[in-house]
All heavy atoms as a GROMACS GRO file, in nm:
protein
  609
    1MET      N    1  25.063  20.307  16.791
    1MET     CA    2  25.193  20.336  16.721
    1MET      C    3  25.176  20.293  16.577
    1MET      O    4  25.138  20.186  16.545
    1MET     CB    5  25.308  20.259  16.795
    1MET     CG    6  25.439  20.278  16.724
    1MET     SD    7  25.564  20.203  16.819
    1MET     CE    8  25.706  20.226  16.721
    2THR      N    9  25.229  20.371  16.489
    2THR     CA   10  25.227  20.336  16.348
    2THR      C   11  25.361  20.280  16.305
    2THR      O   12  25.459  20.343  16.346
    2THR     CB   13  25.187  20.456  16.265
    2THR    OG1   14  25.068  20.519  16.302
    2THR    CG2   15  25.191  20.431  16.114
    3VAL      N   16  25.370  20.176  16.236
    3VAL     CA   17  25.492  20.126  16.182
    3VAL      C   18  25.512  20.180  16.048
    3VAL      O   19  25.430  20.180  15.955
    3VAL     CB   20  25.491  19.973  16.165
    3VAL    CG1   21  25.615  19.909  16.106
    3VAL    CG2   22  25.466  19.908  16.306
    4VAL      N   23  25.628  20.242  16.034
    4VAL     CA   24  25.668  20.316  15.907
    4VAL      C   25  25.770  20.219  15.826
    4VAL      O   26  25.872  20.205  15.879
    4VAL     CB   27  25.722  20.448  15.919
    4VAL    CG1   28  25.761  20.517  15.796
    4VAL    CG2   29  25.629  20.537  16.011
    5GLN      N   30  25.727  20.177  15.710
    5GLN     CA   31  25.816  20.096  15.638
    5GLN      C   32  25.941  20.160  15.593
    5GLN      O   33  26.045  20.110  15.606
    5GLN     CB   34  25.742  20.040  15.515
    5GLN     CG   35  25.826  19.938  15.435
    5GLN     CD   36  25.744  19.872  15.323
    5GLN    OE1   37  25.630  19.912  15.301
    5GLN    NE2   38  25.803  19.781  15.256
    6PHE      N   39  25.930  20.277  15.549
    6PHE     CA   40  26.039  20.359  15.493
    6PHE      C   41  26.034  20.499  15.573
    6PHE      O   42  25.968  20.595  15.525
    6PHE     CB   43  26.044  20.378  15.352
    6PHE     CG   44  26.054  20.262  15.281
    6PHE    CD1   45  25.948  20.196  15.211
    6PHE    CD2   46  26.171  20.188  15.261
    6PHE    CE1   47  25.954  20.075  15.144
    6PHE    CE2   48  26.186  20.076  15.193
    6PHE     CZ   49  26.079  20.011  15.141
    7PRO      N   50  26.108  20.511  15.684
    7PRO     CA   51  26.106  20.648  15.757
    7PRO      C   52  26.146  20.751  15.663
    7PRO      O   53  26.229  20.736  15.583
    7PRO     CB   54  26.211  20.620  15.868
    7PRO     CG   55  26.222  20.472  15.885
    7PRO     CD   56  26.195  20.413  15.762
    8ALA      N   57  26.085  20.864  15.685
    8ALA     CA   58  26.102  20.976  15.592
    8ALA      C   59  26.243  21.025  15.571
    8ALA      O   60  26.288  21.059  15.464
    8ALA     CB   61  26.018  21.099  15.647
    9ASP      N   62  26.317  21.014  15.678
    9ASP     CA   63  26.472  21.066  15.672
    9ASP      C   64  26.547  20.975  15.599
    9ASP      O   65  26.666  20.991  15.555
    9ASP     CB   66  26.524  21.092  15.806
    9ASP     CG   67  26.517  20.977  15.898
    9ASP    OD1   68  26.420  20.896  15.904
    9ASP    OD2   69  26.612  20.967  15.984
   10ARG      N   70  26.506  20.847  15.566
   10ARG     CA   71  26.584  20.750  15.495
   10ARG      C   72  26.530  20.731  15.350
   10ARG      O   73  26.579  20.652  15.282
   10ARG     CB   74  26.571  20.612  15.557
   10ARG     CG   75  26.626  20.630  15.700
   10ARG     CD   76  26.672  20.492  15.759
   10ARG     NE   77  26.726  20.516  15.884
   10ARG     CZ   78  26.740  20.430  15.983
   10ARG    NH1   79  26.702  20.311  15.956
   10ARG    NH2   80  26.790  20.454  16.102
   11ARG      N   81  26.451  20.826  15.313
   11ARG     CA   82  26.406  20.819  15.164
   11ARG      C   83  26.502  20.913  15.097
   11ARG      O   84  26.484  21.019  15.057
   11ARG     CB   85  26.268  20.868  15.149
   11ARG     CG   86  26.175  20.779  15.213
   11ARG     CD   87  26.030  20.843  15.222
   11ARG     NE   88  25.943  20.768  15.300
   11ARG     CZ   89  25.812  20.797  15.304
   11ARG    NH1   90  25.759  20.904  15.259
   11ARG    NH2   91  25.732  20.717  15.375
   12THR      N   92  26.624  20.854  15.072
   12THR     CA   93  26.741  20.940  15.022
   12THR      C   94  26.715  21.000  14.884
   12THR      O   95  26.753  21.109  14.864
   12THR     CB   96  26.868  20.856  15.017
   12THR    OG1   97  26.856  20.736  14.942
   12THR    CG2   98  26.905  20.809  15.158
   13ALA      N   99  26.651  20.933  14.798
   13ALA     CA  100  26.621  20.993  14.670
   13ALA      C  101  26.530  21.118  14.678
   13ALA      O  102  26.553  21.215  14.623
   13ALA     CB  103  26.560  20.887  14.578
   14GLU      N  104  26.428  21.104  14.770
   14GLU     CA  105  26.336  21.226  14.788
   14GLU      C  106  26.412  21.331  14.860
   14GLU      O  107  26.394  21.453  14.826
   14GLU     CB  108  26.218  21.178  14.872
   14GLU     CG  109  26.119  21.090  14.791
   14GLU     CD  110  26.057  21.173  14.677
   14GLU    OE1  111  26.001  21.279  14.688
   14GLU    OE2  112  26.073  21.114  14.566
   15VAL      N  113  26.496  21.299  14.954
   15VAL     CA  114  26.576  21.410  15.033
   15VAL      C  115  26.665  21.478  14.934
   15VAL      O  116  26.667  21.597  14.932
   15VAL     CB  117  26.655  21.337  15.143
   15VAL    CG1  118  26.760  21.431  15.202
   15VAL    CG2  119  26.569  21.271  15.256
   16LYS      N  120  26.736  21.402  14.845
   16LYS     CA  121  26.820  21.471  14.746
   16LYS      C  122  26.747  21.551  14.651
   16LYS      O  123  26.786  21.657  14.609
   16LYS     CB  124  26.913  21.370  14.679
   16LYS     CG  125  27.022  21.300  14.768
   16LYS     CD  126  27.099  21.202  14.702
   16LYS     CE  127  27.196  21.150  14.812
   16LYS     NZ  128  27.309  21.093  14.758
   17ARG      N  129  26.635  21.494  14.609
   17ARG     CA  130  26.548  21.575  14.505
   17ARG      C  131  26.511  21.706  14.566
   17ARG      O  132  26.524  21.811  14.501
   17ARG     CB  133  26.430  21.483  14.467
   17ARG     CG  134  26.343  21.554  14.360
   17ARG     CD  135  26.218  21.472  14.338
   17ARG     NE  136  26.126  21.462  14.455
   17ARG     CZ  137  26.054  21.559  14.501
   17ARG    NH1  138  26.033  21.674  14.439
   17ARG    NH2  139  25.973  21.540  14.612
   18CYS      N  140  26.462  21.701  14.687
   18CYS     CA  141  26.416  21.827  14.745
   18CYS      C  142  26.538  21.928  14.772
   18CYS      O  143  26.521  22.040  14.751
   18CYS     CB  144  26.349  21.804  14.874
   18CYS     SG  145  26.181  21.738  14.854
   19ALA      N  146  26.643  21.875  14.820
   19ALA     CA  147  26.768  21.954  14.849
   19ALA      C  148  26.814  22.014  14.711
   19ALA      O  149  26.847  22.131  14.710
   19ALA     CB  150  26.870  21.875  14.909
   20GLU      N  151  26.818  21.944  14.606
   20GLU     CA  152  26.866  21.995  14.479
   20GLU      C  153  26.765  22.106  14.425
   20GLU      O  154  26.807  22.211  14.379
   20GLU     CB  155  26.873  21.881  14.371
   20GLU     CG  156  26.988  21.795  14.398
   20GLU     CD  157  26.990  21.669  14.313
   20GLU    OE1  158  26.896  21.646  14.236
   20GLU    OE2  159  27.086  21.593  14.327
   21ALA      N  160  26.642  22.084  14.444
   21ALA     CA  161  26.538  22.180  14.404
   21ALA      C  162  26.559  22.317  14.489
   21ALA      O  163  26.548  22.415  14.434
   21ALA     CB  164  26.397  22.135  14.426
   22LEU      N  165  26.581  22.290  14.618
   22LEU     CA  166  26.583  22.419  14.708
   22LEU      C  167  26.719  22.491  14.674
   22LEU      O  168  26.727  22.610  14.701
   22LEU     CB  169  26.580  22.378  14.853
   22LEU     CG  170  26.435  22.335  14.892
   22LEU    CD1  171  26.436  22.265  15.026
   22LEU    CD2  172  26.343  22.455  14.887
   23GLN      N  173  26.813  22.424  14.624
   23GLN     CA  174  26.941  22.498  14.579
   23GLN      C  175  26.913  22.588  14.461
   23GLN      O  176  26.985  22.698  14.453
   23GLN     CB  177  27.057  22.394  14.551
   23GLN     CG  178  27.104  22.318  14.668
   23GLN     CD  179  27.207  22.222  14.624
   23GLN    OE1  180  27.248  22.199  14.501
   23GLN    NE2  181  27.250  22.136  14.709
   24ARG      N  182  26.831  22.549  14.382
   24ARG     CA  183  26.792  22.626  14.252
   24ARG      C  184  26.697  22.739  14.284
   24ARG      O  185  26.683  22.836  14.202
   24ARG     CB  186  26.733  22.531  14.152
   24ARG     CG  187  26.836  22.444  14.087
   24ARG     CD  188  26.782  22.367  13.973
   24ARG     NE  189  26.656  22.307  13.998
   24ARG     CZ  190  26.626  22.186  14.039
   24ARG    NH1  191  26.721  22.109  14.066
   24ARG    NH2  192  26.499  22.141  14.054
   25LEU      N  193  26.607  22.722  14.382
   25LEU     CA  194  26.500  22.813  14.412
   25LEU      C  195  26.532  22.904  14.518
   25LEU      O  196  26.606  22.876  14.608
   25LEU     CB  197  26.366  22.732  14.451
   25LEU     CG  198  26.325  22.627  14.350
   25LEU    CD1  199  26.212  22.547  14.408
   25LEU    CD2  200  26.282  22.696  14.222
   26HIS      N  201  26.475  23.020  14.514
   26HIS     CA  202  26.495  23.126  14.619
   26HIS      C  203  26.364  23.197  14.658
   26HIS      O  204  26.269  23.201  14.576
   26HIS     CB  205  26.588  23.228  14.567
   26HIS     CG  206  26.722  23.164  14.524
   26HIS    ND1  207  26.820  23.120  14.623
   26HIS    CD2  208  26.775  23.135  14.415
   26HIS    CE1  209  26.923  23.067  14.558
   26HIS    NE2  210  26.896  23.075  14.431
   27GLY      N  211  26.356  23.253  14.780
   27GLY     CA  212  26.247  23.339  14.810
   27GLY      C  213  26.119  23.264  14.816
   27GLY      O  214  26.111  23.145  14.859
   28GLU      N  215  26.013  23.332  14.762
   28GLU     CA  216  25.886  23.278  14.754
   28GLU      C  217  25.867  23.154  14.680
   28GLU      O  218  25.790  23.062  14.713
   28GLU     CB  219  25.784  23.383  14.702
   28GLU     CG  220  25.737  23.477  14.822
   28GLU     CD  221  25.682  23.412  14.946
   28GLU    OE1  222  25.598  23.330  14.934
   28GLU    OE2  223  25.735  23.444  15.054
   29GLU      N  224  25.946  23.132  14.576
   29GLU     CA  225  25.941  23.021  14.496
   29GLU      C  226  25.986  22.900  14.572
   29GLU      O  227  25.933  22.792  14.568
   29GLU     CB  228  26.034  23.034  14.364
   29GLU     CG  229  26.009  22.936  14.256
   29GLU     CD  230  26.082  22.962  14.137
   29GLU    OE1  231  26.170  23.046  14.132
   29GLU    OE2  232  26.049  22.898  14.034
   30ALA      N  233  26.098  22.919  14.652
   30ALA     CA  234  26.144  22.804  14.745
   30ALA      C  235  26.043  22.766  14.849
   30ALA      O  236  26.016  22.663  14.882
   30ALA     CB  237  26.278  22.846  14.810
   31ASN      N  238  25.989  22.888  14.908
   31ASN     CA  239  25.879  22.862  15.011
   31ASN      C  240  25.760  22.787  14.955
   31ASN      O  241  25.703  22.692  15.019
   31ASN     CB  242  25.829  22.994  15.068
   31ASN     CG  243  25.931  23.063  15.159
   31ASN    OD1  244  26.024  22.990  15.228
   31ASN    ND2  245  25.923  23.194  15.170
   32GLY      N  246  25.721  22.821  14.830
   32GLY     CA  247  25.603  22.754  14.771
   32GLY      C  248  25.635  22.608  14.749
   32GLY      O  249  25.552  22.528  14.760
   33PHE      N  250  25.751  22.586  14.701
   33PHE     CA  251  25.796  22.457  14.660
   33PHE      C  252  25.790  22.363  14.795
   33PHE      O  253  25.744  22.254  14.798
   33PHE     CB  254  25.936  22.450  14.607
   33PHE     CG  255  25.993  22.306  14.597
   33PHE    CD1  256  25.961  22.214  14.500
   33PHE    CD2  257  26.075  22.260  14.700
   33PHE    CE1  258  26.016  22.094  14.487
   33PHE    CE2  259  26.135  22.130  14.690
   33PHE     CZ  260  26.095  22.047  14.593
   34TRP      N  261  25.847  22.415  14.900
   34TRP     CA  262  25.854  22.342  15.017
   34TRP      C  263  25.723  22.318  15.082
   34TRP      O  264  25.689  22.209  15.126
   34TRP     CB  265  25.952  22.406  15.120
   34TRP     CG  266  25.979  22.328  15.251
   34TRP    CD1  267  25.925  22.345  15.371
   34TRP    CD2  268  26.051  22.205  15.252
   34TRP    NE1  269  25.970  22.247  15.450
   34TRP    CE2  270  26.039  22.158  15.386
   34TRP    CE3  271  26.112  22.128  15.155
   34TRP    CZ2  272  26.098  22.038  15.418
   34TRP    CZ3  273  26.171  22.013  15.199
   34TRP    CH2  274  26.165  21.965  15.327
   35ARG      N  275  25.631  22.420  15.081
   35ARG     CA  276  25.504  22.395  15.150
   35ARG      C  277  25.420  22.292  15.059
   35ARG      O  278  25.357  22.215  15.117
   35ARG     CB  279  25.421  22.530  15.127
   35ARG     CG  280  25.479  22.630  15.241
   35ARG     CD  281  25.399  22.763  15.227
   35ARG     NE  282  25.480  22.856  15.304
   35ARG     CZ  283  25.423  22.957  15.366
   35ARG    NH1  284  25.294  22.977  15.362
   35ARG    NH2  285  25.498  23.049  15.427
   36SER      N  286  25.435  22.295  14.927
   36SER     CA  287  25.373  22.205  14.846
   36SER      C  288  25.427  22.064  14.874
   36SER      O  289  25.346  21.967  14.890
   36SER     CB  290  25.389  22.234  14.690
   36SER     OG  291  25.343  22.139  14.613
   37GLU      N  292  25.557  22.052  14.884
   37GLU     CA  293  25.608  21.917  14.908
   37GLU      C  294  25.567  21.862  15.045
   37GLU      O  295  25.527  21.739  15.063
   37GLU     CB  296  25.766  21.929  14.916
   37GLU     CG  297  25.835  21.944  14.787
   37GLU     CD  298  25.812  21.816  14.692
   37GLU    OE1  299  25.831  21.705  14.741
   37GLU    OE2  300  25.778  21.837  14.575
   38MET      N  301  25.558  21.945  15.146
   38MET     CA  302  25.526  21.906  15.283
   38MET      C  303  25.375  21.859  15.285
   38MET      O  304  25.332  21.779  15.358
   38MET     CB  305  25.564  22.007  15.390
   38MET     CG  306  25.707  22.024  15.404
   38MET     SD  307  25.812  21.874  15.418
   38MET     CE  308  25.734  21.775  15.544
   39ALA      N  309  25.293  21.945  15.220
   39ALA     CA  310  25.147  21.909  15.207
   39ALA      C  311  25.122  21.774  15.140
   39ALA      O  312  25.047  21.694  15.189
   39ALA     CB  313  25.074  22.026  15.135
   40ALA      N  314  25.189  21.749  15.028
   40ALA     CA  315  25.182  21.626  14.966
   40ALA      C  316  25.239  21.513  15.050
   40ALA      O  317  25.178  21.404  15.064
   40ALA     CB  318  25.259  21.632  14.828
   41PHE      N  319  25.346  21.544  15.119
   41PHE     CA  320  25.403  21.443  15.211
   41PHE      C  321  25.306  21.396  15.321
   41PHE      O  322  25.277  21.290  15.345
   41PHE     CB  323  25.525  21.500  15.270
   41PHE     CG  324  25.596  21.421  15.369
   41PHE    CD1  325  25.693  21.325  15.334
   41PHE    CD2  326  25.572  21.446  15.506
   41PHE    CE1  327  25.767  21.256  15.438
   41PHE    CE2  328  25.638  21.360  15.599
   41PHE     CZ  329  25.727  21.276  15.568
   42ALA      N  330  25.245  21.497  15.383
   42ALA     CA  331  25.154  21.482  15.489
   42ALA      C  332  25.025  21.409  15.440
   42ALA      O  333  24.972  21.311  15.499
   42ALA     CB  334  25.108  21.606  15.561
   43ALA      N  335  24.970  21.440  15.325
   43ALA     CA  336  24.854  21.389  15.266
   43ALA      C  337  24.870  21.239  15.234
   43ALA      O  338  24.788  21.156  15.262
   43ALA     CB  339  24.813  21.468  15.140
   44ALA      N  340  24.992  21.206  15.185
   44ALA     CA  341  25.029  21.068  15.150
   44ALA      C  342  25.028  20.986  15.281
   44ALA      O  343  24.982  20.872  15.281
   44ALA     CB  344  25.162  21.055  15.082
   45LEU      N  345  25.089  21.038  15.385
   45LEU     CA  346  25.104  20.952  15.506
   45LEU      C  347  24.962  20.942  15.574
   45LEU      O  348  24.926  20.844  15.628
   45LEU     CB  349  25.194  21.028  15.605
   45LEU     CG  350  25.350  21.016  15.563
   45LEU    CD1  351  25.428  21.088  15.668
   45LEU    CD2  352  25.388  20.876  15.538
   46GLU      N  353  24.883  21.044  15.562
   46GLU     CA  354  24.740  21.041  15.616
   46GLU      C  355  24.662  20.932  15.542
   46GLU      O  356  24.590  20.858  15.599
   46GLU     CB  357  24.673  21.179  15.600
   46GLU     CG  358  24.544  21.192  15.677
   46GLU     CD  359  24.488  21.325  15.676
   46GLU    OE1  360  24.531  21.410  15.590
   46GLU    OE2  361  24.398  21.348  15.760
   47ARG      N  362  24.679  20.927  15.409
   47ARG     CA  363  24.610  20.824  15.332
   47ARG      C  364  24.647  20.690  15.378
   47ARG      O  365  24.572  20.595  15.355
   47ARG     CB  366  24.632  20.847  15.181
   47ARG     CG  367  24.557  20.962  15.117
   47ARG     CD  368  24.552  20.956  14.970
   47ARG     NE  369  24.697  20.952  14.918
   47ARG     CZ  370  24.769  21.067  14.893
   47ARG    NH1  371  24.708  21.190  14.925
   47ARG    NH2  372  24.881  21.063  14.843
   48GLN      N  373  24.765  20.679  15.417
   48GLN     CA  374  24.825  20.543  15.472
   48GLN      C  375  24.773  20.511  15.610
   48GLN      O  376  24.794  20.403  15.664
   48GLN     CB  377  24.969  20.536  15.470
   48GLN     CG  378  25.030  20.548  15.326
   48GLN     CD  379  25.190  20.556  15.333
   48GLN    OE1  380  25.253  20.543  15.434
   48GLN    NE2  381  25.240  20.592  15.224
   49GLY      N  382  24.697  20.599  15.664
   49GLY     CA  383  24.637  20.578  15.798
   49GLY      C  384  24.716  20.624  15.920
   49GLY      O  385  24.699  20.594  16.027
   50MET      N  386  24.819  20.707  15.886
   50MET     CA  387  24.910  20.747  15.992
   50MET      C  388  24.848  20.866  16.071
   50MET      O  389  24.777  20.952  16.019
   50MET     CB  390  25.040  20.801  15.936
   50MET     CG  391  25.148  20.822  16.032
   50MET     SD  392  25.317  20.855  15.959
   50MET     CE  393  25.357  20.694  15.884
   51VAL      N  394  24.854  20.859  16.210
   51VAL     CA  395  24.804  20.967  16.290
   51VAL      C  396  24.885  21.098  16.287
   51VAL      O  397  24.997  21.091  16.248
   51VAL     CB  398  24.797  20.919  16.434
   51VAL    CG1  399  24.704  20.795  16.454
   51VAL    CG2  400  24.932  20.884  16.493
   52ALA      N  401  24.824  21.209  16.313
   52ALA     CA  402  24.877  21.337  16.309
   52ALA      C  403  25.005  21.346  16.382
   52ALA      O  404  25.106  21.409  16.324
   52ALA     CB  405  24.782  21.444  16.348
   53GLU      N  406  25.014  21.297  16.498
   53GLU     CA  407  25.137  21.315  16.575
   53GLU      C  408  25.265  21.234  16.509
   53GLU      O  409  25.369  21.293  16.498
   53GLU     CB  410  25.130  21.239  16.719
   53GLU     CG  411  25.240  21.249  16.806
   53GLU     CD  412  25.208  21.188  16.934
   53GLU    OE1  413  25.104  21.225  17.003
   53GLU    OE2  414  25.301  21.121  16.985
   54GLU      N  415  25.232  21.121  16.453
   54GLU     CA  416  25.341  21.059  16.363
   54GLU      C  417  25.369  21.119  16.247
   54GLU      O  418  25.490  21.128  16.200
   54GLU     CB  419  25.310  20.910  16.346
   54GLU     CG  420  25.413  20.829  16.277
   54GLU     CD  421  25.546  20.813  16.364
   54GLU    OE1  422  25.532  20.827  16.486
   54GLU    OE2  423  25.651  20.799  16.308
   55ILE      N  424  25.274  21.180  16.168
   55ILE     CA  425  25.294  21.256  16.054
   55ILE      C  426  25.392  21.377  16.084
   55ILE      O  427  25.482  21.401  16.012
   55ILE     CB  428  25.174  21.299  15.990
   55ILE    CG1  429  25.095  21.193  15.933
   55ILE    CG2  430  25.196  21.410  15.879
   55ILE    CD1  431  24.942  21.222  15.889
   56SER      N  432  25.368  21.432  16.197
   56SER     CA  433  25.455  21.557  16.232
   56SER      C  434  25.587  21.514  16.264
   56SER      O  435  25.700  21.572  16.218
   56SER     CB  436  25.385  21.615  16.359
   56SER     OG  437  25.456  21.724  16.397
   57CYS      N  438  25.601  21.396  16.327
   57CYS     CA  439  25.743  21.346  16.357
   57CYS      C  440  25.813  21.316  16.228
   57CYS      O  441  25.936  21.340  16.207
   57CYS     CB  442  25.727  21.213  16.451
   57CYS     SG  443  25.879  21.136  16.476
   58GLN      N  444  25.745  21.238  16.136
   58GLN     CA  445  25.807  21.208  16.012
   58GLN      C  446  25.847  21.334  15.922
   58GLN      O  447  25.951  21.338  15.857
   58GLN     CB  448  25.714  21.112  15.928
   58GLN     CG  449  25.696  20.972  15.993
   58GLN     CD  450  25.844  20.899  15.998
   58GLN    OE1  451  25.911  20.901  15.899
   58GLN    NE2  452  25.864  20.844  16.107
   59ALA      N  453  25.760  21.433  15.931
   59ALA     CA  454  25.787  21.563  15.861
   59ALA      C  455  25.910  21.624  15.926
   59ALA      O  456  25.997  21.681  15.838
   59ALA     CB  457  25.664  21.657  15.875
   60ARG      N  458  25.922  21.632  16.056
   60ARG     CA  459  26.044  21.683  16.120
   60ARG      C  460  26.175  21.610  16.072
   60ARG      O  461  26.267  21.671  16.046
   60ARG     CB  462  26.036  21.685  16.265
   60ARG     CG  463  25.949  21.795  16.319
   60ARG     CD  464  25.967  21.809  16.479
   60ARG     NE  465  25.935  21.679  16.543
   60ARG     CZ  466  25.813  21.640  16.574
   60ARG    NH1  467  25.706  21.709  16.551
   60ARG    NH2  468  25.801  21.528  16.647
   61ARG      N  469  26.168  21.479  16.073
   61ARG     CA  470  26.274  21.388  16.035
   61ARG      C  471  26.309  21.419  15.886
   61ARG      O  472  26.433  21.429  15.850
   61ARG     CB  473  26.247  21.252  16.054
   61ARG     CG  474  26.236  21.205  16.196
   61ARG     CD  475  26.198  21.066  16.216
   61ARG     NE  476  26.312  20.981  16.182
   61ARG     CZ  477  26.313  20.848  16.200
   61ARG    NH1  478  26.211  20.790  16.264
   61ARG    NH2  479  26.402  20.784  16.166
   62PHE      N  480  26.213  21.440  15.803
   62PHE     CA  481  26.242  21.462  15.654
   62PHE      C  482  26.300  21.599  15.646
   62PHE      O  483  26.400  21.624  15.567
   62PHE     CB  484  26.109  21.458  15.579
   62PHE     CG  485  26.134  21.466  15.427
   62PHE    CD1  486  26.181  21.362  15.357
   62PHE    CD2  487  26.093  21.582  15.362
   62PHE    CE1  488  26.209  21.374  15.221
   62PHE    CE2  489  26.112  21.589  15.231
   62PHE     CZ  490  26.167  21.487  15.155
   63MET      N  491  26.246  21.693  15.703
   63MET     CA  492  26.301  21.837  15.703
   63MET      C  493  26.447  21.834  15.748
   63MET      O  494  26.530  21.897  15.682
   63MET     CB  495  26.214  21.926  15.782
   63MET     CG  496  26.261  22.074  15.769
   63MET     SD  497  26.152  22.186  15.848
   63MET     CE  498  26.170  22.148  16.021
   64HIS      N  499  26.480  21.762  15.855
   64HIS     CA  500  26.609  21.764  15.906
   64HIS      C  501  26.703  21.700  15.813
   64HIS      O  502  26.816  21.748  15.783
   64HIS     CB  503  26.612  21.696  16.038
   64HIS     CG  504  26.749  21.686  16.096
   64HIS    ND1  505  26.808  21.788  16.146
   64HIS    CD2  506  26.832  21.576  16.111
   64HIS    CE1  507  26.938  21.748  16.199
   64HIS    NE2  508  26.954  21.613  16.161
   65ALA      N  509  26.658  21.592  15.742
   65ALA     CA  510  26.748  21.526  15.645
   65ALA      C  511  26.774  21.612  15.528
   65ALA      O  512  26.882  21.616  15.472
   65ALA     CB  513  26.676  21.388  15.596
   66VAL      N  514  26.674  21.681  15.478
   66VAL     CA  515  26.690  21.776  15.369
   66VAL      C  516  26.786  21.887  15.407
   66VAL      O  517  26.885  21.921  15.338
   66VAL     CB  518  26.560  21.840  15.323
   66VAL    CG1  519  26.577  21.954  15.214
   66VAL    CG2  520  26.473  21.731  15.259
   67GLN      N  521  26.776  21.944  15.529
   67GLN     CA  522  26.872  22.051  15.581
   67GLN      C  523  27.010  21.990  15.591
   67GLN      O  524  27.106  22.061  15.557
   67GLN     CB  525  26.823  22.095  15.710
   67GLN     CG  526  26.696  22.187  15.706
   67GLN     CD  527  26.652  22.221  15.842
   67GLN    OE1  528  26.678  22.155  15.948
   67GLN    NE2  529  26.564  22.321  15.846
   68MET      N  530  27.034  21.870  15.631
   68MET     CA  531  27.165  21.815  15.636
   68MET      C  532  27.214  21.791  15.498
   68MET      O  533  27.340  21.810  15.480
   68MET     CB  534  27.153  21.686  15.713
   68MET     CG  535  27.119  21.687  15.860
   68MET     SD  536  27.219  21.804  15.956
   68MET     CE  537  27.379  21.726  15.944
   69GLU      N  538  27.136  21.751  15.403
   69GLU     CA  539  27.190  21.736  15.267
   69GLU      C  540  27.234  21.866  15.212
   69GLU      O  541  27.328  21.876  15.153
   69GLU     CB  542  27.074  21.673  15.175
   69GLU     CG  543  27.117  21.649  15.034
   69GLU     CD  544  27.217  21.531  15.025
   69GLU    OE1  545  27.218  21.448  15.114
   69GLU    OE2  546  27.277  21.530  14.925
   70LEU      N  547  27.144  21.972  15.238
   70LEU     CA  548  27.193  22.103  15.187
   70LEU      C  549  27.324  22.154  15.262
   70LEU      O  550  27.415  22.209  15.193
   70LEU     CB  551  27.087  22.209  15.220
   70LEU     CG  552  26.954  22.203  15.131
   70LEU    CD1  553  26.845  22.285  15.201
   70LEU    CD2  554  26.995  22.253  14.996
   71GLN      N  555  27.343  22.134  15.385
   71GLN     CA  556  27.467  22.154  15.445
   71GLN      C  557  27.583  22.086  15.395
   71GLN      O  558  27.690  22.137  15.379
   71GLN     CB  559  27.454  22.128  15.600
   71GLN     CG  560  27.364  22.231  15.674
   71GLN     CD  561  27.350  22.204  15.822
   71GLN    OE1  562  27.428  22.130  15.877
   71GLN    NE2  563  27.265  22.276  15.890
   72LEU      N  564  27.567  21.964  15.360
   72LEU     CA  565  27.675  21.876  15.296
   72LEU      C  566  27.710  21.939  15.162
   72LEU      O  567  27.829  21.961  15.132
   72LEU     CB  568  27.633  21.734  15.281
   72LEU     CG  569  27.628  21.648  15.405
   72LEU    CD1  570  27.574  21.512  15.378
   72LEU    CD2  571  27.768  21.631  15.470
   73THR      N  572  27.614  21.972  15.090
   73THR     CA  573  27.643  22.040  14.960
   73THR      C  574  27.723  22.166  14.966
   73THR      O  575  27.818  22.181  14.901
   73THR     CB  576  27.506  22.066  14.885
   73THR    OG1  577  27.438  21.942  14.875
   73THR    CG2  578  27.536  22.126  14.744
   74PHE      N  579  27.687  22.251  15.067
   74PHE     CA  580  27.756  22.374  15.081
   74PHE      C  581  27.888  22.368  15.149
   74PHE      O  582  27.974  22.447  15.137
   74PHE     CB  583  27.672  22.483  15.157
   74PHE     CG  584  27.552  22.532  15.067
   74PHE    CD1  585  27.423  22.496  15.106
   74PHE    CD2  586  27.569  22.591  14.955
   74PHE    CE1  587  27.317  22.531  15.040
   74PHE    CE2  588  27.462  22.635  14.874
   74PHE     CZ  589  27.332  22.612  14.917
   75ALA      N  590  27.908  22.254  15.217
   75ALA     CA  591  28.039  22.225  15.290
   75ALA      C  592  28.146  22.170  15.195
   75ALA      O  593  28.266  22.189  15.220
   75ALA     CB  594  28.022  22.128  15.402
   76MET      N  595  28.102  22.119  15.083
   76MET     CA  596  28.197  22.063  14.991
   76MET      C  597  28.266  22.173  14.902
   76MET      O  598  28.190  22.266  14.864
   76MET     CB  599  28.139  21.968  14.897
   76MET     CG  600  28.083  21.836  14.961
   76MET     SD  601  28.010  21.726  14.852
   76MET     CE  602  28.065  21.582  14.926
   77PRO      N  603  28.390  22.171  14.877
   77PRO     CA  604  28.457  22.274  14.803
   77PRO      C  605  28.425  22.266  14.655
   77PRO      O  606  28.378  22.179  14.604
   77PRO     CB  607  28.613  22.242  14.819
   77PRO     CG  608  28.617  22.114  14.886
   77PRO     CD  609  28.492  22.076  14.937
   0.00000   0.00000   0.00000
C-alpha cells in the first residue's frame, strides 16, 4: 500500500485550475488538455514510486473532483 500525502481529490488548487481550463476549452482542445494533464499526473505519481493500481485510483479520484467542481460551477446562477 502506498501512503499518499496529498490525495488527488484534495488538491483543491489543481482541481479548480483544471475545471476552469475545461470551462474555456471545447472539443479536441479540451480532450488534449485533459489527456496531457492526466499523463503528467500519472508520471509524477510514478516517479514518486506509486504502483499502477494506486495511480489509477488517484486518477479516478482527481477526475471525479474536477467533474464535481464543474457541476458546482454550472449549478450556480
